[in-house]
PAZAMAR-554470 format. One line per 3 residues: number of its first residue (from 1); their letters; for each residue x, y, z of C-alpha. Coordinates in steps of 0.05 Angstrom, whole numbers. Layout:
N
NUM) A) X,Y,Z; ...
//
This chain:
300
1) XXX) 829,5,36; 795,-51,-3; 771,-88,61
4) XXX) 739,-24,86; 702,-14,20; 679,-86,21
7) XXX) 652,-77,92; 615,-14,72; 583,-51,13
10) XXX) 560,-107,58; 530,-58,108; 493,-22,53
13) XXX) 463,-85,23; 386,-86,27; 353,-131,78
16) XXX) 323,-196,50; 248,-195,34; 239,-266,61
19) XXX) 257,-303,125; 256,-375,147; 220,-395,211
22) XXX) 269,-423,261; 255,-483,307; 208,-467,366
25) XXX) 194,-397,337; 124,-368,340; 98,-316,292
28) XXX) 109,-264,346; 181,-287,353; 192,-280,278
31) XXX) 161,-210,279; 206,-189,337; 268,-217,301
34) XXX) 254,-187,232; 212,-125,246; 233,-107,316
37) XXX) 164,-116,347; 124,-176,368; 60,-137,355
40) XXX) 79,-137,281; 59,-211,278; -9,-188,251
43) XXX) 27,-156,192; 64,-220,175; -1,-258,181
46) XXX) -35,-211,131; 23,-208,82; 30,-284,80
49) XXX) -46,-297,79; -42,-342,141; -106,-368,172
52) XXX) -75,-374,241; -14,-353,281; 15,-423,277
55) XXX) 79,-428,234; 120,-490,220; 196,-491,227
58) XXX) 229,-483,160; 171,-445,129; 188,-385,86
61) XXX) 153,-320,103; 149,-257,61; 171,-192,95
64) XXX) 145,-121,82; 186,-75,38; 205,-1,45
67) XXX) 131,19,43; 127,-3,116; 181,47,136
70) XXX) 142,103,101; 80,84,140; 117,81,206
73) XXX) 148,149,194; 81,180,177; 49,150,240
76) XXX) 106,175,284; 97,246,256; 22,243,268
79) XXX) 31,219,340; 80,275,354; 32,327,325
82) XXX) -25,300,367; 16,303,431; 36,375,418
85) XXX) -33,399,396; -79,438,441; -142,402,466
88) XXX) -201,410,420; -241,380,363; -181,380,315
91) XXX) -138,342,364; -192,291,377; -203,280,302
94) XXX) -129,274,290; -122,223,346; -178,181,315
97) XXX) -144,183,247; -77,164,278; -111,105,312
100) XXX) -141,84,245; -72,89,214; -45,41,266
103) XXX) -102,-7,251; -85,-4,177; -12,-17,194
106) XXX) -31,-78,235; -67,-105,173; -5,-91,130
109) XXX) -43,-38,90; 17,8,89; -6,59,37
112) XXX) -73,68,73; -37,75,140; 10,128,112
115) XXX) -48,167,79; -89,165,144; -30,188,186
118) XXX) -13,243,136; -85,269,140; -80,271,216
121) XXX) -16,311,213; -44,360,161; -107,370,202
124) XXX) -66,396,260; -18,436,217; -75,475,187
127) XXX) -108,531,226; -170,537,184; -237,548,218
130) XXX) -277,566,156; -329,515,130; -305,468,76
133) XXX) -317,486,3; -318,426,-43; -346,401,-109
136) XXX) -376,332,-126; -381,304,-197; -411,237,-217
139) XXX) -389,207,-284; -435,164,-328; -400,100,-304
142) XXX) -417,117,-232; -348,142,-212; -354,200,-162
145) XXX) -301,255,-160; -295,297,-97; -249,358,-98
148) XXX) -239,402,-36; -223,475,-50; -214,503,21
151) XXX) -233,496,94; -224,436,139; -214,366,109
154) XXX) -276,330,83; -291,258,101; -311,215,42
157) XXX) -343,148,59; -359,89,14; -364,14,24
160) XXX) -353,22,99; -286,59,90; -273,132,105
163) XXX) -220,176,72; -200,247,93; -192,295,35
166) XXX) -155,360,51; -159,427,13; -128,422,-56
169) XXX) -138,346,-59; -184,303,-102; -208,233,-89
172) XXX) -243,185,-137; -294,134,-113; -307,79,-164
175) XXX) -375,45,-160; -376,-10,-109; -306,7,-82
178) XXX) -276,44,-23; -249,114,-35; -181,117,-69
181) XXX) -118,152,-46; -127,229,-49; -86,263,-103
184) XXX) -63,334,-112; -14,380,-78; -6,345,-12
187) XXX) 49,394,9; 95,441,-28; 95,433,-104
190) XXX) 150,391,-134; 205,423,-176; 178,389,-238
193) XXX) 112,357,-256; 112,282,-248; 88,244,-309
196) XXX) 41,184,-310; 81,119,-312; 83,80,-377
199) XXX) 55,11,-359; 94,-47,-388; 68,-114,-364
202) XXX) 18,-146,-364; -6,-118,-431; -73,-82,-436
205) XXX) -132,-130,-430; -86,-190,-423; -114,-254,-394
208) XXX) -64,-285,-347; -65,-357,-324; -26,-360,-259
211) XXX) -7,-420,-217; -54,-439,-160; -27,-413,-93
214) XXX) -66,-424,-30; -137,-398,-39; -117,-357,-100
217) XXX) -65,-355,-155; 3,-322,-161; 49,-290,-161
220) XXX) 23,-230,-199; 80,-185,-224; 67,-115,-250
223) XXX) 119,-70,-283; 123,0,-313; 175,48,-339
226) XXX) 210,90,-285; 188,163,-280; 240,218,-278
229) XXX) 242,251,-209; 199,198,-176; 219,176,-106
232) XXX) 172,117,-106; 106,92,-134; 36,80,-107
235) XXX) 5,17,-136; -69,1,-129; -102,-65,-148
238) XXX) -178,-61,-154; -220,-124,-160; -235,-188,-121
241) XXX) -170,-176,-83; -162,-102,-68; -92,-84,-48
244) XXX) -50,-21,-45; 25,-16,-35; 83,33,-41
247) XXX) 148,13,-74; 213,47,-93; 222,3,-154
250) XXX) 186,4,-222; 153,-62,-207; 106,-94,-157
253) XXX) 95,-165,-135; 30,-193,-105; 45,-263,-78
256) XXX) -27,-288,-81; -92,-259,-108; -161,-285,-124
259) XXX) -181,-298,-196; -227,-249,-233; -228,-182,-268
262) XXX) -182,-127,-243; -160,-56,-256; -90,-37,-234
265) XXX) -61,33,-230; 6,65,-215; 24,136,-192
268) XXX) 92,166,-183; 110,194,-114; 148,259,-111
271) XXX) 179,300,-56; 137,315,6; 88,261,-15
274) XXX) 63,294,-79; 28,246,-126; 32,246,-202
277) XXX) -25,227,-249; -47,154,-252; -37,104,-308
280) XXX) -85,46,-304; -101,-17,-343; -152,-74,-341
283) XXX) -130,-146,-326; -163,-214,-324; -134,-268,-278
286) XXX) -150,-342,-284; -122,-406,-253; -71,-444,-295
289) XXX) -71,-519,-304; -47,-558,-244; 12,-599,-264
292) XXX) 8,-672,-242; 67,-718,-240; 45,-791,-247
295) XXX) 97,-843,-230; 91,-911,-267; 71,-969,-221
298) XXX) 126,-1014,-197; 97,-1076,-228; 136,-1139,-237
//
């Protein structure tokens, strides 16, 4: 009985988040071995901030986490919905959003890919022909709030990026930034209301001096208190390096980011993709001192 239990434990162990490049392997070979698709080489290139497809044997590469599986699942659902939909404007729009989701996936922007695919699926699942009814509010700091009451989804565009906002959803557009992830009742309401996460580290307004890493500094580690009923978390990093990721743990790790002023936020993810309120905090990142090891000359 004990050997069987041990085997079950080994099978259930999570896959490693890193891999080592084997001799004669290309980036496509690594992607095929670790992610099951040679096309996913572009994702590994984006995650590891590589300037080219060339990889040296023995190099360690970061691998995507569970947020990739969420994006793949959302894209698969969207593709299925497009295939089954009747020809028309809605199907064409959904197909374009699905294609955009696949482009975001290729760039390892998994949260954006999942959101785009979800919007395609919802567009086809709705049978609303009435014009959209929505409200726009602009705050003194320039932040624009768009809330859609009813009708077909509204496209919100800023900084060259477009986000689909469905009825019942709200999106915030901060000045000089692309639209954020829509919030609201994305599907059926959750059994209980999700709370905003309590942010732990870094502290509010803290100035972090991180080690130089490539063209930036890192790693940047964020943590917060787990939210009851949450099935995951949506983390957004706004600043010189804008990144978004989904994680199932109450922490996030950005291997390398540029120095500068940031604002990071966390939302809890509930059942059926429902999002809780955001908790956000400012952050300043600088480069730490480079440690030099000087060996004494071998004089005689």
